[in-house]
C-alpha positions in Angstrom: 9.6 -31.5 35.0 9.6 -27.8 35.6 9.9 -25.6 38.6 6.2 -24.9 38.4 5.4 -28.5 37.6 2.3 -28.7 39.8 0.7 -25.8 37.9 1.9 -27.0 34.5 0.5 -30.5 35.0 -3.0 -29.3 36.1 -4.3 -28.4 32.6 -3.2 -31.7 31.2 -4.4 -33.8 34.1 -5.9 -32.1 37.1 -5.2 -35.1 39.3 -1.8 -36.4 38.1 -1.3 -38.8 41.0 -4.4 -40.9 40.3 -3.4 -44.4 39.7 -0.1 -43.9 41.5 -1.2 -42.8 45.0 -2.3 -45.4 47.5 -3.2 -45.7 51.2 -0.8 -47.9 53.2 -3.5 -50.5 53.3 -3.4 -50.7 49.5 -6.5 -48.8 48.6 -6.1 -46.3 45.7 -6.6 -42.6 46.2 -9.0 -41.0 43.7 -10.0 -37.5 42.9 -12.3 -35.9 45.5 -14.5 -32.9 46.0 -16.8 -30.8 43.9 -15.9 -28.4 41.1 -16.3 -25.5 43.6 -14.1 -27.2 46.2 -10.3 -27.3 46.3 -8.6 -30.3 44.7 -8.2 -33.3 47.0 -7.4 -37.0 46.9 -9.4 -39.5 49.0 -9.1 -43.2 49.6 -12.4 -44.8 50.6 -10.9 -47.6 52.6 -11.8 -46.1 56.0 -8.2 -45.6 57.1 -8.4 -41.8 56.9 -11.4 -39.7 57.6 -10.3 -36.7 55.7 -9.1 -36.2 52.1 -5.5 -35.1 51.3 -5.0 -31.7 49.8 -3.8 -32.3 46.2 -1.4 -29.4 46.1 0.3 -30.5 49.3 0.9 -34.1 48.3 1.8 -33.2 44.7 4.5 -30.8 45.9 5.9 -33.5 48.3 6.0 -36.1 45.5 7.5 -33.7 42.9 10.2 -32.6 45.4 11.3 -36.2 45.9 11.2 -36.8 42.1 13.4 -33.7 41.5 15.8 -35.0 44.1 16.1 -38.4 42.4 16.1 -37.1 38.8 17.4 -33.5 38.6 17.6 -33.7 34.8 13.9 -34.3 34.6 13.3 -31.4 37.0 15.1 -29.0 34.6 13.1 -26.6 32.5 12.6 -27.8 29.0 12.6 -31.5 29.9 10.6 -33.4 27.1 9.1 -35.9 29.7 5.7 -35.2 31.1 5.2 -35.4 34.8 3.3 -38.7 34.5 6.2 -40.2 32.4 8.7 -39.2 35.0 6.6 -40.6 37.9 6.0 -43.8 36.0 9.7 -44.2 35.3 10.8 -43.7 39.0 8.0 -45.3 41.1 5.7 -48.3 40.9 3.5 -46.6 43.6 3.4 -43.9 46.2 1.9 -44.8 49.6 0.6 -42.4 52.1 0.3 -43.2 55.8 -1.4 -41.1 58.5 -0.2 -37.7 57.2 1.2 -36.2 53.9 4.6 -36.3 55.6 4.3 -40.1 56.0 4.9 -41.0 52.4 6.7 -44.1 51.1 8.0 -44.0 47.6 8.1 -47.5 46.1 10.9 -47.4 43.4 10.7 -49.1 40.1 13.4 -51.8 40.0 
């Protein structure tokens, strides 16, 4: 992962946390919004009334990833962001706010 990981991941996969990001109730977050709107994730479980800003949650997730695996965070790492996330976490759960994040590690 690179220092500008969020921007680098976007052309490959504009929603890199799809399939890994879940509400605390277990419902998956999916891409949300129109092409003219900003990127967001939303779970349709009813626990939250508003979508999560994609840039904000991705920066939070990638900061924790870099803390756990500094080698993967270095420029020139051969691993893609999705590979690094899959290696470290089975899922990422979001509570009431983007600061209320639980990272479920892969055992």
